[in-house]
Predicted model as a PDB file, atoms N, CA, C, CB and O in Angstrom, pLDDT in the B-factor column:
MODEL        1                                                                  
ATOM      1  N   ILE A   1      99.120  85.999  61.546  1.00 58.00           N  
ATOM      2  CA  ILE A   1      99.079  85.912  63.102  1.00 58.00           C  
ATOM      3  C   ILE A   1     100.005  87.187  63.667  1.00 58.00           C  
ATOM      4  CB  ILE A   1      99.740  84.319  63.665  1.00 58.00           C  
ATOM      5  O   ILE A   1     101.154  87.338  63.253  1.00 58.00           O  
ATOM      6  N   MET A   2      99.703  87.642  64.160  1.00 59.00           N  
ATOM      7  CA  MET A   2     100.322  88.995  65.133  1.00 59.00           C  
ATOM      8  C   MET A   2     100.664  88.631  66.325  1.00 59.00           C  
ATOM      9  CB  MET A   2      99.342  90.196  65.441  1.00 59.00           C  
ATOM     10  O   MET A   2      99.841  88.317  67.185  1.00 59.00           O  
ATOM     11  N   LYS A   3     102.072  88.641  66.515  1.00 66.00           N  
ATOM     12  CA  LYS A   3     102.547  88.468  68.178  1.00 66.00           C  
ATOM     13  C   LYS A   3     102.589  89.856  68.756  1.00 66.00           C  
ATOM     14  CB  LYS A   3     104.198  87.739  68.422  1.00 66.00           C  
ATOM     15  O   LYS A   3     102.966  90.853  68.140  1.00 66.00           O  
ATOM     16  N   VAL A   4     102.170  89.825  69.989  1.00 66.00           N  
ATOM     17  CA  VAL A   4     102.321  91.282  71.009  1.00 66.00           C  
ATOM     18  C   VAL A   4     103.200  90.963  72.010  1.00 66.00           C  
ATOM     19  CB  VAL A   4     100.893  91.848  71.821  1.00 66.00           C  
ATOM     20  O   VAL A   4     103.169  89.894  72.619  1.00 66.00           O  
ATOM     21  N   LEU A   5     104.129  92.016  72.239  1.00 75.00           N  
ATOM     22  CA  LEU A   5     104.677  91.713  73.987  1.00 75.00           C  
ATOM     23  C   LEU A   5     103.978  93.125  74.358  1.00 75.00           C  
ATOM     24  CB  LEU A   5     106.871  91.609  74.452  1.00 75.00           C  
ATOM     25  O   LEU A   5     103.897  94.213  73.786  1.00 75.00           O  
ATOM     26  N   LEU A   6     103.549  92.641  75.484  1.00 78.00           N  
ATOM     27  CA  LEU A   6     103.034  93.776  76.241  1.00 78.00           C  
ATOM     28  C   LEU A   6     103.841  94.091  77.555  1.00 78.00           C  
ATOM     29  CB  LEU A   6     101.575  93.501  76.590  1.00 78.00           C  
ATOM     30  O   LEU A   6     104.218  93.034  78.060  1.00 78.00           O  
ATOM     31  N   ASP A   7     104.307  95.411  78.415  1.00 84.00           N  
ATOM     32  CA  ASP A   7     104.609  95.381  79.237  1.00 84.00           C  
ATOM     33  C   ASP A   7     103.776  95.401  80.232  1.00 84.00           C  
ATOM     34  CB  ASP A   7     105.258  95.929  79.177  1.00 84.00           C  
ATOM     35  O   ASP A   7     102.679  95.929  80.057  1.00 84.00           O  
ATOM     36  N   THR A   8     104.056  94.928  81.277  1.00 85.00           N  
ATOM     37  CA  THR A   8     103.073  94.524  82.418  1.00 85.00           C  
ATOM     38  C   THR A   8     102.279  95.698  82.867  1.00 85.00           C  
ATOM     39  CB  THR A   8     103.830  93.930  83.682  1.00 85.00           C  
ATOM     40  O   THR A   8     101.136  95.610  83.314  1.00 85.00           O  
ATOM     41  N   ASN A   9     103.061  96.986  82.699  1.00 87.00           N  
ATOM     42  CA  ASN A   9     101.993  97.844  83.289  1.00 87.00           C  
ATOM     43  C   ASN A   9     100.944  98.187  82.555  1.00 87.00           C  
ATOM     44  CB  ASN A   9     102.438  98.961  83.710  1.00 87.00           C  
ATOM     45  O   ASN A   9      99.931  98.666  83.064  1.00 87.00           O  
ATOM     46  N   VAL A  10     101.091  97.965  81.207  1.00 86.00           N  
ATOM     47  CA  VAL A  10      99.779  98.007  79.924  1.00 86.00           C  
ATOM     48  C   VAL A  10      98.895  97.437  80.651  1.00 86.00           C  
ATOM     49  CB  VAL A  10      99.919  97.123  78.346  1.00 86.00           C  
ATOM     50  O   VAL A  10      97.851  98.034  80.912  1.00 86.00           O  
ATOM     51  N   VAL A  11      99.127  96.246  81.091  1.00 84.00           N  
ATOM     52  CA  VAL A  11      97.943  95.020  81.407  1.00 84.00           C  
ATOM     53  C   VAL A  11      97.689  95.666  82.737  1.00 84.00           C  
ATOM     54  CB  VAL A  11      98.476  93.104  81.494  1.00 84.00           C  
ATOM     55  O   VAL A  11      96.464  95.719  82.846  1.00 84.00           O  
ATOM     56  N   LEU A  12      98.126  96.063  83.557  1.00 86.00           N  
ATOM     57  CA  LEU A  12      97.743  96.575  84.940  1.00 86.00           C  
ATOM     58  C   LEU A  12      97.002  98.022  84.745  1.00 86.00           C  
ATOM     59  CB  LEU A  12      99.153  96.724  85.934  1.00 86.00           C  
ATOM     60  O   LEU A  12      96.186  98.460  85.556  1.00 86.00           O  
ATOM     61  N   ASP A  13      97.353  98.615  83.702  1.00 86.00           N  
ATOM     62  CA  ASP A  13      96.576  99.925  83.362  1.00 86.00           C  
ATOM     63  C   ASP A  13      95.188  99.339  82.770  1.00 86.00           C  
ATOM     64  CB  ASP A  13      97.454 100.979  82.163  1.00 86.00           C  
ATOM     65  O   ASP A  13      94.204  99.919  83.230  1.00 86.00           O  
ATOM     66  N   TYR A  14      94.935  98.410  81.935  1.00 84.00           N  
ATOM     67  CA  TYR A  14      94.086  97.689  81.317  1.00 84.00           C  
ATOM     68  C   TYR A  14      92.730  97.280  82.433  1.00 84.00           C  
ATOM     69  CB  TYR A  14      94.954  96.459  80.730  1.00 84.00           C  
ATOM     70  O   TYR A  14      91.521  97.426  82.259  1.00 84.00           O  
ATOM     71  N   LEU A  15      93.388  96.796  83.456  1.00 83.00           N  
ATOM     72  CA  LEU A  15      92.698  96.392  84.755  1.00 83.00           C  
ATOM     73  C   LEU A  15      92.245  97.341  85.563  1.00 83.00           C  
ATOM     74  CB  LEU A  15      93.458  95.667  85.543  1.00 83.00           C  
ATOM     75  O   LEU A  15      91.414  97.032  86.417  1.00 83.00           O  
ATOM     76  N   GLY A  16      92.643  98.495  85.464  1.00 82.00           N  
ATOM     77  CA  GLY A  16      92.567  99.760  86.120  1.00 82.00           C  
ATOM     78  C   GLY A  16      93.552 100.115  87.377  1.00 82.00           C  
ATOM     79  O   GLY A  16      93.291 100.726  88.413  1.00 82.00           O  
ATOM     80  N   ALA A  17      94.655  99.581  86.975  1.00 79.00           N  
ATOM     81  CA  ALA A  17      95.856 100.098  88.279  1.00 79.00           C  
ATOM     82  C   ALA A  17      95.903 101.421  88.225  1.00 79.00           C  
ATOM     83  CB  ALA A  17      97.536  99.602  88.137  1.00 79.00           C  
ATOM     84  O   ALA A  17      95.778 102.116  89.233  1.00 79.00           O  
ATOM     85  N   ASN A  18      96.100 101.926  86.961  1.00 82.00           N  
ATOM     86  CA  ASN A  18      96.270 103.480  86.797  1.00 82.00           C  
ATOM     87  C   ASN A  18      94.934 104.300  86.068  1.00 82.00           C  
ATOM     88  CB  ASN A  18      97.671 103.720  85.808  1.00 82.00           C  
ATOM     89  O   ASN A  18      94.863 104.421  84.845  1.00 82.00           O  
ATOM     90  N   LYS A  19      94.131 104.718  86.792  1.00 85.00           N  
ATOM     91  CA  LYS A  19      92.887 105.305  85.897  1.00 85.00           C  
ATOM     92  C   LYS A  19      93.448 106.180  84.660  1.00 85.00           C  
ATOM     93  CB  LYS A  19      91.843 106.354  86.884  1.00 85.00           C  
ATOM     94  O   LYS A  19      92.819 106.215  83.603  1.00 85.00           O  
ATOM     95  N   ASN A  20      94.573 106.834  84.825  1.00 89.00           N  
ATOM     96  CA  ASN A  20      94.949 107.904  83.707  1.00 89.00           C  
ATOM     97  C   ASN A  20      94.852 107.422  82.631  1.00 89.00           C  
ATOM     98  CB  ASN A  20      96.199 108.473  83.699  1.00 89.00           C  
ATOM     99  O   ASN A  20      94.330 108.042  81.704  1.00 89.00           O  
ATOM    100  N   PHE A  21      95.454 105.895  82.472  1.00 89.00           N  
ATOM    101  CA  PHE A  21      95.828 105.189  81.086  1.00 89.00           C  
ATOM    102  C   PHE A  21      94.951 104.024  80.862  1.00 89.00           C  
ATOM    103  CB  PHE A  21      97.363 104.662  81.035  1.00 89.00           C  
ATOM    104  O   PHE A  21      95.249 103.225  79.974  1.00 89.00           O  
ATOM    105  N   THR A  22      93.861 103.847  81.611  1.00 87.00           N  
ATOM    106  CA  THR A  22      92.834 102.831  81.277  1.00 87.00           C  
ATOM    107  C   THR A  22      92.743 102.635  80.134  1.00 87.00           C  
ATOM    108  CB  THR A  22      91.661 103.026  81.641  1.00 87.00           C  
ATOM    109  O   THR A  22      93.190 101.616  79.608  1.00 87.00           O  
ATOM    110  N   ASP A  23      91.943 103.886  79.287  1.00 90.00           N  
ATOM    111  CA  ASP A  23      91.510 104.259  78.346  1.00 90.00           C  
ATOM    112  C   ASP A  23      92.348 103.648  76.806  1.00 90.00           C  
ATOM    113  CB  ASP A  23      91.479 105.649  78.671  1.00 90.00           C  
ATOM    114  O   ASP A  23      91.897 103.077  75.814  1.00 90.00           O  
ATOM    115  N   GLU A  24      93.811 104.109  77.208  1.00 89.00           N  
ATOM    116  CA  GLU A  24      94.780 103.949  76.297  1.00 89.00           C  
ATOM    117  C   GLU A  24      95.318 102.546  76.556  1.00 89.00           C  
ATOM    118  CB  GLU A  24      95.809 105.049  76.381  1.00 89.00           C  
ATOM    119  O   GLU A  24      95.929 101.929  75.683  1.00 89.00           O  
ATOM    120  N   ALA A  25      95.077 102.050  77.782  1.00 87.00           N  
ATOM    121  CA  ALA A  25      95.625 100.351  77.510  1.00 87.00           C  
ATOM    122  C   ALA A  25      94.541  99.694  76.582  1.00 87.00           C  
ATOM    123  CB  ALA A  25      95.708  99.273  79.141  1.00 87.00           C  
ATOM    124  O   ALA A  25      94.863  98.982  75.631  1.00 87.00           O  
ATOM    125  N   GLU A  26      93.255  99.967  76.907  1.00 85.00           N  
ATOM    126  CA  GLU A  26      92.186  99.227  76.285  1.00 85.00           C  
ATOM    127  C   GLU A  26      92.304  99.600  74.744  1.00 85.00           C  
ATOM    128  CB  GLU A  26      90.713  99.607  76.946  1.00 85.00           C  
ATOM    129  O   GLU A  26      92.009  98.714  73.941  1.00 85.00           O  
ATOM    130  N   LYS A  27      92.634 100.601  74.357  1.00 86.00           N  
ATOM    131  CA  LYS A  27      92.825 100.715  72.782  1.00 86.00           C  
ATOM    132  C   LYS A  27      93.894  99.878  72.459  1.00 86.00           C  
ATOM    133  CB  LYS A  27      93.146 102.178  72.227  1.00 86.00           C  
ATOM    134  O   LYS A  27      93.818  99.362  71.344  1.00 86.00           O  
ATOM    135  N   VAL A  28      94.847  99.611  73.122  1.00 83.00           N  
ATOM    136  CA  VAL A  28      95.777  98.626  72.674  1.00 83.00           C  
ATOM    137  C   VAL A  28      95.745  97.162  72.785  1.00 83.00           C  
ATOM    138  CB  VAL A  28      96.769  98.909  73.171  1.00 83.00           C  
ATOM    139  O   VAL A  28      96.497  96.402  72.174  1.00 83.00           O  
ATOM    140  N   PHE A  29      94.813  96.818  73.617  1.00 79.00           N  
ATOM    141  CA  PHE A  29      93.925  95.251  73.668  1.00 79.00           C  
ATOM    142  C   PHE A  29      92.968  95.070  72.478  1.00 79.00           C  
ATOM    143  CB  PHE A  29      92.845  95.103  75.120  1.00 79.00           C  
ATOM    144  O   PHE A  29      92.835  94.065  71.779  1.00 79.00           O  
ATOM    145  N   ASN A  30      92.265  96.373  72.385  1.00 76.00           N  
ATOM    146  CA  ASN A  30      91.351  96.195  71.213  1.00 76.00           C  
ATOM    147  C   ASN A  30      92.077  96.153  70.033  1.00 76.00           C  
ATOM    148  CB  ASN A  30      90.347  97.241  71.087  1.00 76.00           C  
ATOM    149  O   ASN A  30      91.515  95.433  69.208  1.00 76.00           O  
ATOM    150  N   LEU A  31      93.374  96.771  69.531  1.00 74.00           N  
ATOM    151  CA  LEU A  31      93.848  96.989  68.734  1.00 74.00           C  
ATOM    152  C   LEU A  31      94.672  95.548  68.170  1.00 74.00           C  
ATOM    153  CB  LEU A  31      94.414  98.119  69.088  1.00 74.00           C  
ATOM    154  O   LEU A  31      94.749  95.157  67.005  1.00 74.00           O  
ATOM    155  N   ALA A  32      95.193  94.976  69.291  1.00 67.00           N  
ATOM    156  CA  ALA A  32      95.894  93.714  69.070  1.00 67.00           C  
ATOM    157  C   ALA A  32      94.788  92.385  69.231  1.00 67.00           C  
ATOM    158  CB  ALA A  32      97.181  93.639  70.212  1.00 67.00           C  
ATOM    159  O   ALA A  32      95.151  91.235  68.988  1.00 67.00           O  
ATOM    160  N   GLU A  33      93.534  92.691  69.632  1.00 62.00           N  
ATOM    161  CA  GLU A  33      92.744  91.814  69.355  1.00 62.00           C  
ATOM    162  C   GLU A  33      93.073  90.684  70.734  1.00 62.00           C  
ATOM    163  CB  GLU A  33      93.004  91.346  67.763  1.00 62.00           C  
ATOM    164  O   GLU A  33      92.605  89.548  70.808  1.00 62.00           O  
ATOM    165  N   ILE A  34      93.809  91.205  71.556  1.00 67.00           N  
ATOM    166  CA  ILE A  34      94.110  90.544  73.009  1.00 67.00           C  
ATOM    167  C   ILE A  34      92.572  90.156  74.041  1.00 67.00           C  
ATOM    168  CB  ILE A  34      95.183  91.862  73.937  1.00 67.00           C  
ATOM    169  O   ILE A  34      92.205  89.249  74.789  1.00 67.00           O  
ATOM    170  N   ARG A  35      92.146  91.175  73.634  1.00 62.00           N  
ATOM    171  CA  ARG A  35      90.723  91.141  74.228  1.00 62.00           C  
ATOM    172  C   ARG A  35      90.083  89.645  74.734  1.00 62.00           C  
ATOM    173  CB  ARG A  35      89.753  91.732  73.064  1.00 62.00           C  
ATOM    174  O   ARG A  35      89.756  89.357  75.886  1.00 62.00           O  
ATOM    175  N   ARG A  36      90.021  88.973  73.793  1.00 64.00           N  
ATOM    176  CA  ARG A  36      89.462  87.429  73.703  1.00 64.00           C  
ATOM    177  C   ARG A  36      90.381  86.918  74.734  1.00 64.00           C  
ATOM    178  CB  ARG A  36      89.602  86.542  72.102  1.00 64.00           C  
ATOM    179  O   ARG A  36      89.664  86.294  75.517  1.00 64.00           O  
ATOM    180  N   ALA A  37      91.527  86.868  75.107  1.00 64.00           N  
ATOM    181  CA  ALA A  37      92.137  85.913  76.206  1.00 64.00           C  
ATOM    182  C   ALA A  37      92.147  86.673  77.326  1.00 64.00           C  
ATOM    183  CB  ALA A  37      93.588  85.350  75.949  1.00 64.00           C  
ATOM    184  O   ALA A  37      93.080  86.423  78.090  1.00 64.00           O  
ATOM    185  N   VAL A  38      91.250  87.691  77.723  1.00 68.00           N  
ATOM    186  CA  VAL A  38      90.795  88.175  78.756  1.00 68.00           C  
ATOM    187  C   VAL A  38      89.257  88.331  78.967  1.00 68.00           C  
ATOM    188  CB  VAL A  38      91.404  89.234  78.837  1.00 68.00           C  
ATOM    189  O   VAL A  38      88.716  89.433  79.062  1.00 68.00           O  
ATOM    190  N   LYS A  39      88.470  86.908  79.044  1.00 71.00           N  
ATOM    191  CA  LYS A  39      87.197  86.530  78.743  1.00 71.00           C  
ATOM    192  C   LYS A  39      86.416  87.298  79.937  1.00 71.00           C  
ATOM    193  CB  LYS A  39      87.025  84.877  78.669  1.00 71.00           C  
ATOM    194  O   LYS A  39      85.334  87.794  79.625  1.00 71.00           O  
ATOM    195  N   ASP A  40      86.810  87.429  81.125  1.00 76.00           N  
ATOM    196  CA  ASP A  40      86.085  88.070  82.119  1.00 76.00           C  
ATOM    197  C   ASP A  40      86.672  88.936  82.861  1.00 76.00           C  
ATOM    198  CB  ASP A  40      85.579  87.312  82.868  1.00 76.00           C  
ATOM    199  O   ASP A  40      87.037  88.663  84.005  1.00 76.00           O  
ATOM    200  N   ARG A  41      86.869  90.298  82.210  1.00 76.00           N  
ATOM    201  CA  ARG A  41      87.468  91.389  82.926  1.00 76.00           C  
ATOM    202  C   ARG A  41      87.350  91.320  84.268  1.00 76.00           C  
ATOM    203  CB  ARG A  41      86.990  92.565  82.555  1.00 76.00           C  
ATOM    204  O   ARG A  41      88.392  91.304  84.923  1.00 76.00           O  
ATOM    205  N   THR A  42      85.942  91.259  85.017  1.00 81.00           N  
ATOM    206  CA  THR A  42      85.595  91.248  86.098  1.00 81.00           C  
ATOM    207  C   THR A  42      86.650  90.346  87.167  1.00 81.00           C  
ATOM    208  CB  THR A  42      84.267  90.849  85.945  1.00 81.00           C  
ATOM    209  O   THR A  42      87.409  90.644  88.089  1.00 81.00           O  
ATOM    210  N   LEU A  43      86.350  89.444  86.675  1.00 80.00           N  
ATOM    211  CA  LEU A  43      87.278  88.048  87.538  1.00 80.00           C  
ATOM    212  C   LEU A  43      88.960  88.370  87.461  1.00 80.00           C  
ATOM    213  CB  LEU A  43      86.996  86.193  86.527  1.00 80.00           C  
ATOM    214  O   LEU A  43      89.672  88.228  88.456  1.00 80.00           O  
ATOM    215  N   VAL A  44      89.465  88.799  86.204  1.00 77.00           N  
ATOM    216  CA  VAL A  44      90.731  89.101  86.275  1.00 77.00           C  
ATOM    217  C   VAL A  44      91.001  90.208  87.182  1.00 77.00           C  
ATOM    218  CB  VAL A  44      91.190  89.331  85.056  1.00 77.00           C  
ATOM    219  O   VAL A  44      91.969  90.070  87.929  1.00 77.00           O  
ATOM    220  N   LYS A  45      90.091  91.641  87.275  1.00 80.00           N  
ATOM    221  CA  LYS A  45      90.603  92.110  88.231  1.00 80.00           C  
ATOM    222  C   LYS A  45      90.263  92.231  89.369  1.00 80.00           C  
ATOM    223  CB  LYS A  45      90.834  92.841  88.030  1.00 80.00           C  
ATOM    224  O   LYS A  45      90.671  93.206  90.000  1.00 80.00           O  
ATOM    225  N   ARG A  46      89.260  91.107  90.083  1.00 84.00           N  
ATOM    226  CA  ARG A  46      89.122  90.283  91.369  1.00 84.00           C  
ATOM    227  C   ARG A  46      90.370  89.769  91.689  1.00 84.00           C  
ATOM    228  CB  ARG A  46      88.137  89.132  91.286  1.00 84.00           C  
ATOM    229  O   ARG A  46      90.949  90.184  92.692  1.00 84.00           O  
ATOM    230  N   LYS A  47      90.943  88.788  90.859  1.00 79.00           N  
ATOM    231  CA  LYS A  47      92.225  88.280  90.980  1.00 79.00           C  
ATOM    232  C   LYS A  47      93.375  88.989  91.183  1.00 79.00           C  
ATOM    233  CB  LYS A  47      92.442  87.679  90.068  1.00 79.00           C  
ATOM    234  O   LYS A  47      94.282  88.515  91.868  1.00 79.00           O  
ATOM    235  N   TYR A  48      93.460  90.205  90.607  1.00 78.00           N  
ATOM    236  CA  TYR A  48      94.560  90.953  90.813  1.00 78.00           C  
ATOM    237  C   TYR A  48      94.310  91.698  91.777  1.00 78.00           C  
ATOM    238  CB  TYR A  48      94.989  91.623  89.823  1.00 78.00           C  
ATOM    239  O   TYR A  48      95.314  92.273  92.199  1.00 78.00           O  
ATOM    240  N   GLU A  49      93.298  91.945  92.346  1.00 82.00           N  
ATOM    241  CA  GLU A  49      93.033  92.934  93.659  1.00 82.00           C  
ATOM    242  C   GLU A  49      93.003  91.985  94.735  1.00 82.00           C  
ATOM    243  CB  GLU A  49      91.552  93.866  93.659  1.00 82.00           C  
ATOM    244  O   GLU A  49      92.605  92.306  95.855  1.00 82.00           O  
ATOM    245  N   ILE A  50      93.404  90.831  94.450  1.00 82.00           N  
ATOM    246  CA  ILE A  50      93.479  89.936  95.637  1.00 82.00           C  
ATOM    247  C   ILE A  50      95.063  89.638  96.039  1.00 82.00           C  
ATOM    248  CB  ILE A  50      92.667  88.510  95.281  1.00 82.00           C  
ATOM    249  O   ILE A  50      95.531  89.570  97.175  1.00 82.00           O  
ATOM    250  N   LEU A  51      95.748  89.481  94.773  1.00 75.00           N  
ATOM    251  CA  LEU A  51      97.307  89.360  94.650  1.00 75.00           C  
ATOM    252  C   LEU A  51      97.877  90.663  95.115  1.00 75.00           C  
ATOM    253  CB  LEU A  51      97.824  89.050  93.104  1.00 75.00           C  
ATOM    254  O   LEU A  51      98.762  90.591  95.968  1.00 75.00           O  
ATOM    255  N   ARG A  52      97.536  91.759  94.719  1.00 78.00           N  
ATOM    256  CA  ARG A  52      97.835  93.282  95.091  1.00 78.00           C  
ATOM    257  C   ARG A  52      97.770  93.117  96.420  1.00 78.00           C  
ATOM    258  CB  ARG A  52      96.824  94.482  94.554  1.00 78.00           C  
ATOM    259  O   ARG A  52      98.798  93.140  97.098  1.00 78.00           O  
ATOM    260  N   ALA A  53      96.624  92.940  96.926  1.00 83.00           N  
ATOM    261  CA  ALA A  53      96.331  92.700  98.523  1.00 83.00           C  
ATOM    262  C   ALA A  53      97.690  92.233  99.311  1.00 83.00           C  
ATOM    263  CB  ALA A  53      95.105  91.416  98.734  1.00 83.00           C  
ATOM    264  O   ALA A  53      98.018  92.745 100.381  1.00 83.00           O  
ATOM    265  N   LYS A  54      98.544  91.065  98.576  1.00 79.00           N  
ATOM    266  CA  LYS A  54      99.032  90.194  99.173  1.00 79.00           C  
ATOM    267  C   LYS A  54     100.804  90.768  99.126  1.00 79.00           C  
ATOM    268  CB  LYS A  54      98.526  88.758  98.474  1.00 79.00           C  
ATOM    269  O   LYS A  54     101.658  90.630 100.001  1.00 79.00           O  
ATOM    270  N   ILE A  55     100.935  91.519  97.591  1.00 74.00           N  
ATOM    271  CA  ILE A  55     102.280  91.548  97.458  1.00 74.00           C  
ATOM    272  C   ILE A  55     102.696  93.296  97.760  1.00 74.00           C  
ATOM    273  CB  ILE A  55     102.680  90.887  95.856  1.00 74.00           C  
ATOM    274  O   ILE A  55     101.833  94.173  97.710  1.00 74.00           O  
ATOM    275  N   ASN A  56     103.886  93.525  98.012  1.00 73.00           N  
ATOM    276  CA  ASN A  56     104.083  94.990  97.827  1.00 73.00           C  
ATOM    277  C   ASN A  56     105.045  95.632  96.672  1.00 73.00           C  
ATOM    278  CB  ASN A  56     104.592  95.445  99.093  1.00 73.00           C  
ATOM    279  O   ASN A  56     106.275  95.601  96.713  1.00 73.00           O  
ATOM    280  N   ILE A  57     104.328  96.169  95.725  1.00 67.00           N  
ATOM    281  CA  ILE A  57     105.176  96.814  94.473  1.00 67.00           C  
ATOM    282  C   ILE A  57     105.880  97.634  94.709  1.00 67.00           C  
ATOM    283  CB  ILE A  57     104.589  97.369  93.494  1.00 67.00           C  
ATOM    284  O   ILE A  57     105.318  98.465  95.422  1.00 67.00           O  
ATOM    285  N   LEU A  58     107.387  98.012  94.381  1.00 69.00           N  
ATOM    286  CA  LEU A  58     107.930  98.793  94.981  1.00 69.00           C  
ATOM    287  C   LEU A  58     108.844  99.417  93.800  1.00 69.00           C  
ATOM    288  CB  LEU A  58     108.500  98.207  96.179  1.00 69.00           C  
ATOM    289  O   LEU A  58     109.350  98.784  92.874  1.00 69.00           O  
ATOM    290  N   PRO A  59     108.941 100.861  94.058  1.00 73.00           N  
ATOM    291  CA  PRO A  59     109.363 101.315  92.410  1.00 73.00           C  
ATOM    292  C   PRO A  59     110.815 101.081  92.251  1.00 73.00           C  
ATOM    293  CB  PRO A  59     109.084 103.054  92.000  1.00 73.00           C  
ATOM    294  O   PRO A  59     111.551 100.888  93.219  1.00 73.00           O  
ATOM    295  N   VAL A  60     111.231 101.101  90.990  1.00 72.00           N  
ATOM    296  CA  VAL A  60     112.344 100.792  90.646  1.00 72.00           C  
ATOM    297  C   VAL A  60     113.200 101.746  90.142  1.00 72.00           C  
ATOM    298  CB  VAL A  60     112.231  99.946  89.951  1.00 72.00           C  
ATOM    299  O   VAL A  60     112.993 102.163  89.003  1.00 72.00           O  
ATOM    300  N   THR A  61     114.392 102.287  90.977  1.00 76.00           N  
ATOM    301  CA  THR A  61     115.361 103.358  90.081  1.00 76.00           C  
ATOM    302  C   THR A  61     116.160 103.024  89.227  1.00 76.00           C  
ATOM    303  CB  THR A  61     116.187 104.082  90.722  1.00 76.00           C  
ATOM    304  O   THR A  61     116.228 101.891  88.751  1.00 76.00           O  
ATOM    305  N   GLU A  62     116.720 103.777  88.991  1.00 74.00           N  
ATOM    306  CA  GLU A  62     117.703 103.624  87.788  1.00 74.00           C  
ATOM    307  C   GLU A  62     119.023 102.862  88.352  1.00 74.00           C  
ATOM    308  CB  GLU A  62     118.133 105.198  87.118  1.00 74.00           C  
ATOM    309  O   GLU A  62     119.716 102.042  87.751  1.00 74.00           O  
ATOM    310  N   ASN A  63     119.160 103.300  89.520  1.00 74.00           N  
ATOM    311  CA  ASN A  63     120.565 102.959  90.402  1.00 74.00           C  
ATOM    312  C   ASN A  63     119.778 101.080  90.578  1.00 74.00           C  
ATOM    313  CB  ASN A  63     120.857 104.330  92.502  1.00 74.00           C  
ATOM    314  O   ASN A  63     120.424 100.079  90.269  1.00 74.00           O  
ATOM    315  N   ASP A  64     118.609 101.044  91.018  1.00 68.00           N  
ATOM    316  CA  ASP A  64     118.234  99.303  91.176  1.00 68.00           C  
ATOM    317  C   ASP A  64     118.946  98.718  89.801  1.00 68.00           C  
ATOM    318  CB  ASP A  64     116.188  98.865  91.159  1.00 68.00           C  
ATOM    319  O   ASP A  64     119.986  98.060  89.773  1.00 68.00           O  
ATOM    320  N   SER A  65     118.021  99.171  88.504  1.00 62.00           N  
ATOM    321  CA  SER A  65     118.510  98.821  87.574  1.00 62.00           C  
ATOM    322  C   SER A  65     119.732  98.350  86.794  1.00 62.00           C  
ATOM    323  CB  SER A  65     118.222  99.317  87.353  1.00 62.00           C  
ATOM    324  O   SER A  65     119.822  97.736  85.730  1.00 62.00           O  
ATOM    325  N   ASN A  66     120.916  98.962  87.893  1.00 63.00           N  
ATOM    326  CA  ASN A  66     122.141  99.016  87.208  1.00 63.00           C  
ATOM    327  C   ASN A  66     122.798  98.019  88.139  1.00 63.00           C  
ATOM    328  CB  ASN A  66     122.850 100.513  87.048  1.00 63.00           C  
ATOM    329  O   ASN A  66     123.924  97.688  87.764  1.00 63.00           O  
ATOM    330  N   LYS A  67     122.447  97.556  89.064  1.00 60.00           N  
ATOM    331  CA  LYS A  67     122.850  96.626  89.701  1.00 60.00           C  
ATOM    332  C   LYS A  67     123.172  95.381  89.134  1.00 60.00           C  
ATOM    333  CB  LYS A  67     122.135  96.518  90.486  1.00 60.00           C  
ATOM    334  O   LYS A  67     122.496  95.017  88.171  1.00 60.00           O  
ATOM    335  N   LYS A  68     124.269  94.503  89.634  1.00 55.00           N  
ATOM    336  CA  LYS A  68     124.366  93.265  88.988  1.00 55.00           C  
ATOM    337  C   LYS A  68     124.355  92.144  89.852  1.00 55.00           C  
ATOM    338  CB  LYS A  68     125.473  93.213  88.225  1.00 55.00           C  
ATOM    339  O   LYS A  68     124.436  91.007  89.389  1.00 55.00           O  
TER     340      LYS A  68                                                      
ENDMDL                                                                          
END                                                                             
């Protein structure tokens, strides 16, 4: 059994958040056989859109990541 840790951005790209990387993210999902976990991509995408409408995702700078 292979365990895979994906960055959140790869998952979001797979769901279409960044059209420039959707194809690449899909390749990762296919190679890792994670696609089984996302059985209904349309449903997941709809839920993502609902969540995205309720939150603001702010960019993180190097200065932010160094703060303790």
